[in-house]
C-alpha positions as CSV (number, residue, x, y, z in Angstrom):
1,M,54.2,117.9,77.3
2,G,54.6,120.4,80.2
3,E,56.2,119.8,83.5
4,V,53.9,120.4,86.5
5,I,55.7,122.1,89.3
6,Q,54.1,121.7,92.7
7,L,54.7,124.8,94.8
8,F,53.2,123.5,98.1
9,G,53.0,120.2,99.9
10,E,49.8,118.8,101.1
11,T,50.7,119.4,104.8
12,D,51.9,123.0,104.3
13,K,50.1,125.3,106.7
14,Y,50.3,129.1,106.6
15,L,48.8,132.0,108.6
16,D,45.9,133.0,106.4
17,N,47.5,133.1,102.9
18,V,51.0,134.3,103.9
19,I,53.9,132.1,103.0
20,I,56.7,134.4,104.0
21,Y,57.0,138.2,104.7
22,R,60.7,138.8,103.9
23,P,62.8,139.2,101.9
24,F,59.9,139.1,99.4
25,E,56.4,138.8,100.6
26,F,54.8,135.7,99.0
27,R,51.1,134.9,99.5
28,R,49.1,132.0,98.3
29,A,46.5,133.1,95.8
30,D,43.0,132.0,96.9
31,W,41.6,132.4,93.4
32,E,42.3,130.4,90.3
33,T,45.5,131.4,88.5
34,G,48.2,129.5,86.7
35,H,50.7,132.4,87.1
36,F,52.5,134.4,89.7
37,I,50.9,137.8,90.3
38,Q,53.0,140.9,91.3
39,M,51.0,143.6,93.0
40,Q,51.9,146.9,94.6
41,R,51.8,146.6,98.4
42,V,49.3,149.4,98.7
43,H,46.9,147.6,96.5
44,S,47.5,144.3,98.3
45,V,46.8,145.8,101.7
46,Q,43.4,147.1,100.4
47,F,42.8,143.8,98.7
48,E,43.5,141.7,101.8
49,A,41.5,144.1,104.0
50,A,38.4,143.3,102.0
51,G,38.5,139.8,103.5
52,P,38.3,136.4,101.9
53,K,34.6,136.6,101.3
54,K,35.0,139.7,99.1
55,R,38.2,138.5,97.3
56,P,38.0,136.8,94.0
57,R,37.5,133.0,94.2
58,E,37.9,130.3,91.5
59,D,35.2,131.7,89.3
60,A,36.4,135.3,89.5
61,K,37.7,137.2,86.5
62,K,41.0,138.9,86.5
63,A,39.1,142.2,86.2
64,H,38.2,141.9,89.9
65,L,41.9,142.1,90.9
66,P,43.6,145.4,91.7
67,P,46.2,146.6,89.3
68,H,48.9,144.0,88.9
69,F,51.5,142.3,86.7
70,E,51.1,138.8,85.5
71,L,54.5,137.1,85.4
72,T,54.7,134.9,82.3
73,G,57.5,133.8,79.9
74,G,60.9,134.7,81.2
75,L,59.4,136.5,84.2
76,F,57.9,133.2,85.3
77,N,61.3,131.6,85.5
78,T,62.8,134.5,87.3
79,I,60.1,134.6,90.1
80,L,60.0,130.8,90.4
81,S,63.8,130.8,91.0
82,L,63.4,133.6,93.6
83,F,60.5,131.7,95.2
84,S,62.6,128.5,95.4
85,H,65.2,130.4,97.5
86,R,62.6,132.6,99.4
87,E,64.3,132.1,102.8
88,D,67.8,132.9,101.7
89,E,68.2,136.6,100.9
90,E,71.8,136.3,99.8
91,A,70.9,133.6,97.3
92,M,68.0,135.7,96.1
93,R,70.2,138.7,95.5
94,E,72.7,136.5,93.6
95,I,69.9,135.2,91.4
96,Y,68.7,138.7,90.7
97,Y,72.3,139.8,89.8
98,L,72.4,136.8,87.5
99,T,69.0,138.0,86.0
100,G,70.6,141.4,85.3
101,L,73.6,139.7,83.6
102,T,71.2,137.7,81.5
103,D,69.1,140.7,80.6
104,C,72.3,142.5,79.5
105,I,73.1,139.7,77.1
106,I,69.6,139.5,75.7
107,N,69.4,143.3,75.0
108,Q,73.1,143.9,74.2
109,V,73.0,147.2,76.0
110,N,76.7,147.9,75.9
111,P,79.2,148.1,72.9
112,V,81.7,146.1,75.0
113,L,79.4,143.1,74.5
114,R,80.0,143.2,70.8
115,T,83.7,142.3,71.3
116,D,85.6,139.2,72.4
117,L,84.8,140.3,76.0
118,L,81.3,138.8,75.4
119,R,82.8,135.4,76.3
120,D,83.6,136.7,79.8
121,I,80.0,137.5,80.7
122,Y,78.8,134.2,79.2
123,R,81.3,132.3,81.3
124,R,80.1,134.1,84.4
125,I,76.5,133.5,83.6
126,F,76.9,129.8,83.0
127,K,78.9,129.3,86.2
128,M,76.2,131.1,88.3
129,K,73.4,129.3,86.6
130,E,75.0,126.0,87.4
131,R,75.7,126.9,91.0
132,L,72.3,128.5,91.7
133,R,70.4,126.0,89.5
134,V,68.6,128.7,87.6
135,S,67.6,128.6,83.9
136,W,65.2,130.4,81.6
137,Y,63.3,127.9,79.6
138,G,61.1,128.1,76.5
139,R,61.2,130.2,73.4
140,P,63.7,133.0,73.0
141,I,62.8,135.6,75.6
142,D,63.2,139.4,75.9
143,K,62.2,140.0,79.5
144,V,63.7,138.5,82.6
145,L,63.9,141.5,85.1
146,L,60.7,141.8,87.1
147,P,58.5,144.9,86.2
148,L,58.6,148.0,88.3
149,D,56.3,151.0,88.2
150,E,57.9,154.0,86.6
151,S,57.3,156.1,89.7
152,L,59.6,153.7,91.6
153,F,62.4,152.9,89.2
154,S,63.7,154.2,85.8
155,F,64.7,151.3,83.5
156,A,65.8,153.9,81.0
157,L,68.3,155.4,83.4
158,Y,69.5,151.9,84.4
159,R,70.2,151.0,80.8
160,E,71.9,154.3,80.3
161,N,74.3,153.5,83.2
162,L,75.0,150.1,81.6
163,S,75.7,151.5,78.2
164,S,78.1,154.1,79.5
165,A,80.4,151.5,81.3
166,Q,83.8,151.5,79.6
167,T,85.1,148.2,81.0
168,M,83.6,144.8,82.0
169,K,84.5,145.7,85.6
170,E,82.4,148.9,85.4
171,L,79.6,147.0,83.6
172,Y,79.4,144.3,86.3
173,A,79.4,146.9,89.1
174,A,76.6,148.9,87.4
175,I,74.5,145.7,87.0
176,K,75.1,144.7,90.7
177,K,74.2,148.2,91.9
178,G,71.1,148.3,89.7
179,T,69.8,144.9,90.6
180,D,70.4,145.5,94.3
181,E,68.3,148.7,94.0
182,M,65.6,146.8,92.1
183,F,65.6,144.0,94.7
184,D,65.1,146.5,97.5
185,I,62.2,148.2,95.7
186,L,60.6,144.9,95.0
187,S,61.0,143.9,98.7
188,A,59.6,147.1,100.0
189,N,56.8,147.9,97.5
190,Y,55.4,144.6,96.1
191,V,53.6,141.5,97.1
192,F,53.7,138.3,95.1
193,Y,50.8,135.9,94.8
194,C,51.6,132.3,94.0
195,P,49.3,129.8,92.2
196,S,47.5,127.7,94.7
197,G,48.2,124.5,92.9
198,G,51.0,123.4,90.5
199,V,52.1,125.6,87.6
200,N,52.9,124.3,84.2
201,R,56.3,124.9,82.6
202,Q,56.7,123.8,79.0
203,S,59.6,121.4,78.9
204,S,62.5,122.3,76.7
205,K,65.6,120.4,75.6
206,R,67.6,123.5,75.8
207,P,67.2,126.6,77.9
208,S,66.7,129.9,76.1
209,A,69.1,131.7,78.4
């Protein structure tokens, strides 16, 4: 059985479909979707300018939407955690740093992580997850960092910077610098559309990460 997560209360009122503009712009989707949608701001502006009557409604197909990313799997847990702290930029940045640490563990991008020092990053992750109440549930996952268009950010260069770190201190600094840069790009260049109703998260006895 899945756990239904209600994103909005019955009395929630918003200006049009805007939930919050900053740090991330979240909007309430007015078409049927069970997922968060990440859309470049330039496409969202054009989409919103068309007006509600021309936007997809409940019977619309995804093909009617501008180019976008559908955030599923580990990406769903990431954006849900950010949405839950949407009014607290400091907490959101911490969550995204934690996301970067988790991604580093999943993809083993640095030889340092194949040594006993691996325990250090695990301890840091578990402490942050407990404090921020963040987990990635479900089957083993390979993606937790939100997607970015190649014209805006190079994940290859980011991973190269991580792999060249010689110490855990350098690795942590590279992850923090990289996730802060990603956060700023996401804030400036993307809009996130939230499911209008509840979203279904498959329950799991143990988190994947």
